[in-house]
N, CA, C and O of each residue as an XYZ file, in Angstrom:
308
protein
N       7.161     81.656    246.740
C       6.844     81.240    247.900
C       4.963     81.982    247.973
O       3.913     81.459    248.347
N       5.242     83.219    247.482
C       3.755     83.965    248.341
C       2.917     83.644    247.270
O       1.787     84.060    247.525
N       2.984     82.948    245.915
C       2.336     81.898    245.070
C       1.427     80.754    246.014
O       0.222     80.553    246.167
N       2.193     80.374    246.343
C       2.043     79.235    246.794
C       1.303     79.364    248.016
O       0.599     78.391    248.288
N       1.286     80.514    248.977
C       0.927     80.837    250.015
C      -0.735     81.037    249.668
O      -1.690     80.448    250.173
N      -0.716     81.922    248.785
C      -2.195     82.387    248.087
C      -3.145     81.224    247.578
O      -4.372     81.186    247.668
N      -2.322     80.315    247.041
C      -3.381     78.850    246.802
C      -3.903     77.955    248.098
O      -4.921     77.272    248.214
N      -2.953     78.185    248.917
C      -3.636     77.112    250.081
C      -4.375     78.264    251.090
O      -5.057     77.865    252.034
N      -4.223     79.536    250.866
C      -5.055     80.090    251.709
C      -6.235     79.922    250.996
O      -7.199     79.506    251.638
N      -6.476     80.318    248.949
C      -7.748     80.561    248.684
C      -8.134     78.682    248.473
O      -9.247     78.362    248.058
N      -7.083     77.606    248.812
C      -7.396     76.279    248.767
C      -8.265     76.141    250.582
O      -8.731     75.036    250.860
N      -8.328     76.703    251.103
C      -8.439     76.988    253.213
C      -9.654     77.712    252.488
O     -10.489     76.851    252.214
N     -10.035     78.887    252.104
C     -11.598     79.421    252.434
C     -12.240     78.916    251.561
O     -13.356     79.186    252.005
N     -12.535     78.079    250.124
C     -13.097     77.134    249.383
C     -13.266     76.236    250.122
O     -14.291     75.713    249.686
N     -12.864     75.529    251.204
C     -12.778     74.291    251.756
C     -13.428     74.435    253.036
O     -13.726     73.428    253.678
N     -13.681     75.617    253.474
C     -14.165     76.408    254.845
C     -15.957     76.733    254.486
O     -16.950     76.566    255.194
N     -15.761     77.388    252.719
C     -17.091     77.882    252.399
C     -18.134     76.383    252.464
O     -19.258     76.210    252.936
N     -17.238     75.513    251.807
C     -18.061     73.861    251.456
C     -18.534     73.686    252.645
O     -19.721     74.007    252.687
N     -18.195     73.382    253.457
C     -18.158     72.786    255.143
C     -19.341     73.698    255.933
O     -19.826     73.292    256.988
N     -19.691     74.779    255.408
C     -20.545     75.831    256.094
C     -22.198     74.891    256.319
O     -22.762     74.344    255.372
N     -22.556     74.886    257.272
C     -23.546     74.391    257.361
C     -23.821     73.276    257.174
O     -25.025     73.045    257.293
N     -22.999     72.172    256.837
C     -22.681     70.945    256.035
C     -24.232     70.093    257.136
O     -25.335     69.737    256.721
N     -23.781     70.039    258.268
C     -24.412     68.855    259.493
C     -25.825     69.467    259.499
O     -26.797     68.767    259.782
N     -25.982     71.214    259.082
C     -27.365     71.049    259.309
C     -28.681     70.807    257.904
O     -29.888     70.637    258.072
N     -28.031     70.862    256.767
C     -28.843     70.364    255.543
C     -29.203     69.034    255.354
O     -30.090     68.725    254.557
N     -28.448     68.028    256.173
C     -28.714     66.612    255.781
C     -30.285     66.070    257.099
O     -30.548     64.886    257.311
N     -30.872     66.958    257.602
C     -31.456     66.758    258.639
C     -33.051     66.639    257.761
O     -33.248     67.253    256.712
N     -34.078     65.753    258.405
C     -35.599     65.415    257.969
C     -36.263     65.604    258.965
O     -35.312     65.418    259.725
N     -37.020     65.799    259.588
C     -38.388     65.714    260.328
C     -39.069     63.954    260.114
O     -39.937     63.822    259.250
N     -38.668     62.800    260.853
C     -39.468     61.644    260.249
C     -40.581     61.914    261.297
O     -41.675     61.899    260.732
N     -40.651     62.085    262.241
C     -41.362     62.393    263.123
C     -41.760     60.796    263.983
O     -40.681     60.231    263.806
N     -42.364     60.085    264.534
C     -42.511     59.231    265.300
C     -43.323     58.133    264.666
O     -44.455     58.460    264.310
N     -42.910     56.772    264.443
C     -43.913     55.654    264.141
C     -45.612     55.405    265.038
O     -45.735     55.557    266.253
N     -46.715     55.023    264.135
C     -47.377     55.201    264.824
C     -47.390     53.514    265.248
O     -47.042     52.553    264.563
N     -47.947     53.561    266.692
C     -48.009     53.015    267.359
C     -49.128     51.784    267.317
O     -48.623     50.665    267.414
N     -50.451     51.825    267.197
C     -51.242     51.595    266.759
C     -51.450     51.155    265.415
O     -52.052     50.123    265.120
N     -50.982     51.891    264.675
C     -51.263     50.979    263.119
C     -51.069     49.839    262.703
O     -49.955     49.318    262.646
N     -52.093     49.324    262.369
C     -52.841     47.497    262.352
C     -52.189     47.370    260.996
O     -51.589     46.295    260.982
N     -52.048     48.034    259.806
C     -51.338     47.837    258.733
C     -49.461     47.575    258.996
O     -48.778     46.802    258.324
N     -49.042     48.299    259.941
C     -47.652     47.638    260.121
C     -47.776     46.378    260.726
O     -47.448     45.263    260.322
N     -48.475     46.869    262.095
C     -47.980     45.712    263.222
C     -49.552     44.391    262.750
O     -49.488     43.200    263.053
N     -50.259     44.755    262.319
C     -51.393     43.611    262.218
C     -52.083     43.841    263.891
O     -51.773     44.709    264.707
N     -52.903     42.952    264.000
C     -54.112     42.903    265.211
C     -53.103     41.925    266.245
O     -52.732     40.758    266.124
N     -52.879     42.824    267.168
C     -52.212     42.257    268.575
C     -52.982     41.257    269.003
O     -52.394     40.294    269.496
N     -54.912     41.219    268.905
C     -55.397     40.181    269.734
C     -55.595     38.545    268.838
O     -56.040     37.408    268.999
N     -55.056     39.233    268.051
C     -55.507     37.997    266.615
C     -54.066     36.671    266.494
O     -52.899     37.039    266.354
N     -54.256     35.953    266.536
C     -53.013     35.277    265.818
C     -52.283     35.718    264.679
O     -52.836     36.551    263.961
N     -51.045     35.280    264.353
C     -49.958     36.078    263.483
C     -50.713     35.161    262.418
O     -51.007     33.966    262.387
N     -50.920     36.381    261.451
C     -51.380     35.901    260.055
C     -50.689     35.365    258.935
O     -51.222     35.320    257.826
N     -49.431     34.920    259.172
C     -48.540     33.767    259.014
C     -49.392     32.470    258.890
O     -49.576     31.961    257.784
N     -49.958     31.887    260.137
C     -50.556     30.782    260.873
C     -51.860     30.440    259.581
O     -51.861     29.309    259.096
N     -52.676     31.235    259.204
C     -53.615     31.140    258.242
C     -53.364     30.687    257.104
O     -54.233     30.504    256.252
N     -51.782     30.380    256.901
C     -51.454     29.958    255.426
C     -51.498     28.413    255.552
O     -50.772     28.043    256.475
N     -52.184     27.301    254.850
C     -52.356     26.105    255.087
C     -51.581     25.644    253.671
O     -51.814     26.155    252.576
N     -50.501     24.448    253.948
C     -50.104     23.728    252.852
C     -50.487     22.329    252.742
O     -50.933     21.594    253.624
N     -50.247     22.082    251.547
C     -50.492     20.593    251.604
C     -49.369     19.221    251.986
O     -48.153     19.060    251.885
N     -50.242     18.590    252.350
C     -49.472     17.747    253.114
C     -48.788     16.588    252.384
O     -49.418     16.077    251.458
N     -47.956     16.262    252.592
C     -47.246     15.146    250.984
C     -47.207     13.570    251.488
O     -47.700     13.250    252.569
N     -46.796     12.948    250.911
C     -47.391     11.126    250.974
C     -46.755     10.688    252.388
O     -47.331      9.793    253.008
N     -45.412     11.369    253.010
C     -44.686     10.973    254.459
C     -44.938     11.845    255.158
O     -44.359     11.689    256.233
N     -45.710     13.009    255.113
C     -46.275     13.579    256.074
C     -44.934     14.335    257.039
O     -45.070     14.753    258.188
N     -43.865     14.362    256.362
C     -42.954     14.954    257.019
C     -42.788     16.433    256.802
O     -42.028     17.094    257.510
N     -43.642     17.059    255.626
C     -43.613     18.118    255.649
C     -44.247     18.979    256.409
O     -43.834     20.123    256.602
N     -45.539     18.398    257.014
C     -46.726     18.914    257.872
C     -45.566     18.794    259.680
O     -45.393     19.722    260.470
N     -45.165     17.766    259.763
C     -43.779     18.041    261.061
C     -43.365     19.186    260.857
O     -43.905     20.254    261.145
N     -42.003     18.912    260.150
C     -41.436     20.347    259.746
C     -42.275     21.719    259.961
O     -41.754     22.575    260.675
N     -43.602     21.988    259.359
C     -44.006     23.283    259.187
C     -44.633     23.412    260.455
O     -44.725     24.610    260.724
N     -45.209     22.525    261.549
C     -45.851     22.346    262.819
C     -44.259     22.807    263.478
O     -44.252     23.983    263.842
N     -43.180     22.207    263.643
C     -42.010     22.938    264.663
C     -41.909     23.992    264.300
O     -42.527     24.848    264.932
N     -41.141     24.384    263.199
C     -41.321     25.996    262.579
C     -42.366     26.634    263.482
O     -41.850     27.502    264.185
N     -43.252     26.531    263.620
C     -44.481     27.034    263.667
C     -44.248     27.354    265.580
O     -43.990     28.483    265.997
N     -44.382     26.297    266.390
C     -43.963     26.656    267.558
C     -43.184     27.273    267.819
O     -43.351     28.059    268.752
N     -41.853     27.219    267.072
C     -40.713     27.703    267.827
C     -40.874     29.149    267.167
O     -39.808     29.659    267.509
N     -41.544     30.112    266.439
C     -41.802     31.197    265.764
C     -43.025     32.069    266.429
O     -43.348     33.233    266.188
N     -43.553     31.201    267.272
C     -44.986     31.422    267.788
C     -45.306     30.844    268.726
O     -46.288     30.129    268.532
N     -44.838     30.821    269.875
C     -44.794     30.071    271.133
C     -46.141     30.583    271.428
O     -46.511     31.738    271.214
N     -46.921     29.531    271.990
C     -48.439     29.844    272.598
C     -48.143     30.242    274.515
O     -49.097     30.517    275.243
């Protein structure tokens, strides 16, 4: 009985030590993001860069229509 009590006490002690400062070690100061970073956000006054991409038109013309529908949905004017 005394031996079991010592095992439980030792286990509690070890678990207690392993939890010391646990939440304090997992922190890193990320800092803020740059609101004006053109590399991340692009030029806000210019149209989207994706609009500069041009695709070849197929014989039926349905591809161009579909692309235009997607562009107007994603980038409304």
